[in-house]
N, C-alpha and C positions, 0 to 999 in steps of 0.2 A: 777381458775375456778373449780367448783365441778361438777362431772358427777355422778348423782344418778342413780344406776342401781340395779336391782333385790335384794330382801332381805327378811328376816324373822326375827322373834325374838324368843329367847329361852323361853321355857315355864316352864317345871318342875312344881314347886309349886308356881309360881309367883302370887303375889297379883294383883288385878285388877288395882291398882294404878301404878304397874310396867309396864303395857302394854301401848304402845303408844296410845294417845287419838284418833288418826285417825283410828287405828285398832278396838278399842272397839266401836267407833261411827259407823263405817261401818258395823260391825257385828250386832249392835243393829238395824240399818236401814234395812239391807237385811235379817237377820236371826231372828230378834225379841228378841235379847239377851241383858240383862243388862250387865254392865261392869263386875260384879262379875260372872255372868253366862258365859260370854265369856271366862274369865280366867279359870274357872273350866272346861269348855268344852275342851279347848285346852290341859289342863293337862290330862284329861281323854282320849283324842284322842291319845296322845303320848304313854300313858300306854297301850291302846288297840293295837296299832301298834306293840309294843314290844312283847306282849302276842301272837298276831297272827303270828309274824315271828318265834317265838320259836315253836309254835304248827305245823306250816307248815313243819318244819324240822323233828319233832318227828312223825308226822302222815304219812308222805310220800304219798303213792298212795291213802290213805284213806282221804286225805285232799280235801275238795270240795269247797274251797273259804272262804273269810273272808270279813267282813265289820263292820263299826261302827254304832251302833244304838243310835241316839241322844236322844231317849226317855228314855232309861235305862242308857246311858252313858257308855256302855260296848261294848267289842268286841263280835261279833257273828261269830262262826266258823261252817262251813258246813262239815259234814263227811259222808262217804258212808257206814259205818258199825255201827250198834248199840253198839258194844263193845267199840267204841271210844268215846261215849258220855260222860262217866264218867271222862275220862282223860281231856276232854275239860272243863267240869264244875268245876273240881278241881282247875283250874287256875283262876276262877272267871269270865270266859267268858260264854256266852250262847252258846248252841249247837243246831244245826239243822241237821236232817237226810235228806240227798239228794241222788238223783239217780246217778248223774254223778260226777266223780271226776274232780277237776280243771284241772288236766293233760289231761284228755280226752276232756274236753271242749276246752282247749288251742290247742290241736292237731286238733280238728275239725275246729277251726277258722283258724289255719295255713293251713289246706287243702283248705279252701275257698280262702285264699290269693294266692294260686297257680292257681286259675281259673280266667278267664276273666269275671269280673262283668258286667252285662248288664247296659245300660245307666240309667235304672230306679233305680238301687241300688245306694244309696248315702253314706251309711256307714254300718259297721257291727262290733260286739264286743261280748265278753263274759259278760253276766249279772250274776255276782256271787250271789247276793241275790236270783235271780229268777232261778238259776241253769239251764241256757239255753243260746243259742245264740240269739241275737237280730239283725235283718236286717232292716234298714230303707230304704224306697223307696219314689219316687215321687208318687203323687196320681194316683191310677190305676195300680201301679207297683207290686201288690201282686203276680200275676201269674208268672211274670218274676223272682221275688225273689225266689219263690218256686222252679222254674226250676233250678235256680242258686244253691240252697241249696239241690238239689235232693240227697237223700241218707244220709243226715245229720239229726240226731235225736235232739229233743229238740230245735226247732227253732221257734221264734216268729217274725212275720213281722209287722212293724209299718209304715204306710203311713204318709207323711208330705209334705205340700205344700211349706215349707220354703226351700231355697237353701243353700247348703253347700258352703260357700264362704271363701277363704283365706282372712284374714282381712288385706291384703296389704294396702298401703295408710293408715297405722295405727300408733299408738304410744304406747310405753310401759310405764316404769316408767316416763320417760320424752320424749318429742318429738325429733325424729331425722329425718333428711332429706337426701335423696339420690341424689347426684350430684346437690346439690342446691335445692331450694324449688320446682322447676319444675319437679324434679325426683320423687316426692311423699313423703309422710310422714309415718313413722313407729314409733316404740317405743323402747327405750333402755331396754335391758333385765337384765342380770347379769354381774358383773365385775369378772374378773379372771386374773390369771397370767400364763405365759408359763413356761416351764421347766427352762428357764434361767432368770426368774423373770420379763419378759416384760409384760406390761399391755395389756389386751384384753377386748373386750366387746362382749357379746353374744346377738344375736337378731335372728329374723326369716330369714330363707333362702330365702323365696320369696321376701323379701324386697330388695334383691340385683338386682331384675329385674329393679328397678328404676335407677340403675347406681352404679358404684363402689365407688364413693366418699361419705363419711358420714359426714354430718354437723349437728351442733346444730342450734337453731333459730338465725337468723341474719347472716347466712352463715359463722359461726365460725367452722373451721374444727375440727372434732374429729379424723378421720383417714380414712382408706380404707378397703373394704372387702378383706380379704386375703384367706379365705376358705369358700366355700358355699356348703351346702348340701340341694338341692332342685331339684325336678323332678327326684329324685333317691330314692323315698319312704321315705324321711326325710324332715324336714323343720327347719333347724337351720344354723347359719352362725357365723363366727368369724370376728370381726373388729380389725385390728391392730391399736392401738391408737398412733397417732403421738406424740412423746415425746416433740417435739418443740412447741406443741400447749398449753402446760402448764396445762393439765388436772390432777386433783387429783381424782383417782377412789375410790369411797367409797363403802363399803359392805352394801349398804342400798337400800331400795325400797321406793319411795315417796308415801305418802298417800294423796298427792294433797291438803293438808290443812295446809302446812307449816311444817308438821312432816314427819317422816320416820320410817321404821321398819328395824332394824339391823339384818343381816343374821348371823345365828349361825351354819348352816349346810344344808344338803340336803336329810334328811331322807324322803322317799316317804310316803305320806299320804294314808290312807286306803280309800276304797270306803265308802262313808257316812261321811267322815271327812270334816271339814270346810276348806275353802281356800278363799283367796282374790286375786284380780287381779288389777294390776296398769297399766294404759294405758293413752295415751294422748287424747283420744276421750271420753270414758266413765269414765275415771279417776279411782276411787277406788271403786270397787264393790266386793261383797262377795257372796258365795254360798257353795255348797258341791260337792265333787267328786262323780260322778255317774257311771263311768265305766273306766276300764283300757284296754290297748292294743287294741285300737280302730283303725280300718281301715276306712279312710275317702276318698271319691272320690270327689274332688273339681271340680265344673262345667266345662265349656269349657274354657280353657286357651290357647291362641295361636292355637285354632282349635282342641285341644285335652284335654281330661280329665286328671287331675293329681291325682294320688293315693298316699296317705301318710299313713304309717303304724306305729303302736306303740304309738299312741297318747293317752292322758288322757282326758276324757270327764268330764265336770262340768257344773253347771248352773248359774254361774256368768255372768252378761251381758257383752258382747264383741261386738264391732262394728268396721267398717273400721277406721284405724288410731291406733288401739290398738295392731296390729301385732308386734311381737317381744318383747312385754312387759312382765313383770314378774308376775308369780303366786306364792303365798306363802301360807304355812299353819303354823300358829304360827310363829316361827322363822326359819322355814325350807324352803329353796328354793325348788320349785316344778317343774316349767317349763316355757317355752317360748311360748307366745300366738301364735297360728297358724291360727285359723279360727273359724267360728261359723255358725249356721243356721240362716240366716237373711231373712227378708221379705221387700217388697217394701211398705214403709209407706206413701210415697208422690205421688205415681202414676207416677213417672218419669222413670220407668224401671230399677231403681237401687235397689238392695237388700242391704239395709244399716241400718236396724233397728233390734235389738235383740228381740227375741220372747216375753220377759217379757213385752215389751211395748204394746203388744196386749193381755195381760192377760194369756199368756201361759208360761210354764217353758222354760227358755233359754237353748240352747244346744251350748256349746262352747268347744274348744279343745286346749290343749297345748302340745308342744313337751317336754318330760321329760328332765330336765336340765342335769341329770346325764349321759344320753347318749351322749349329746354334749360334756360334759367335758371329757368323756372317749375317744371318737373318736378323739378329738383335743389334748388330753393329757394336759389338763389345770387343774389348781387348783382354785376352787371357792374362791373368796374373802370373808372372814368372819370377824366378829368383836367381 
């Protein structure tokens, strides 16, 4: 049996014909790109990420954030001093003069993380292109958000009626079931190995609320949750794969059309870079990274709100059943689906539809896979 879990494909200067058909088709559907444009964009995103990483080290306290501009196909670097503009432009990147350094914005966001957010606040993060903090609230929550951020400069408040919901009862690359089908459905994330070479599967931590046993369709055992990080400001978990079950763990992510993307690494994509998400509900959807280091407060779970920190925000459609699934950028693993802002499309009291289905930009979140790998001391499976 083959267990398909998270994955990406290496780009470099790949031709369009070298990319999996499912990847180019989804980027065409969701981002309006031809196969050749998809290949060129992925190549430019990887180059922009390398330039941004080098400039961040060189500029130090003058660095004010970075992002990818799909219009120009180049990195954009924010700086706090005019004297740094020339150094940025010399690398081929565009330069923007900003007021706040990224270090200062990160420190302001960290300070908010130490405060008790009011119930009206649903998430907050550093908006690097906007050079500010963004706080999202429920309708009418502006005053509460402003009190919460009192004394913090450069804050924008956005009201939204959609609910931040962990997409538990979801699926990732392929569907997985907790303690049998009655325990709920999630998605497989990325395959990895322990220090002694034992197979592991990564998925969302909140999926473990459905039970400790993890099965595939037909009650075929995969393994058991061995470590879970959930309700502790994180949302990832490790499944110890049962060697007697005969699974072959592949370094791939399903594109849900009979194809798969092979994982080559886990370099983090920049804000503005493209990514695609594999899940058992919405299957294969694509979008772009919109923010990093996001703090999200998921609604009322077991009578209390759950706060998760350090998430990455993107606009690919995610719905219940996609939790634990894989997000990738090119051939680079990005993260494990955690949740999304969802609305009640059927009037049944369940927030279960992504915002794109009512003509708005979707808001979704994943837990960075590199954090899970580091905490559990695992090695990502690559091909």
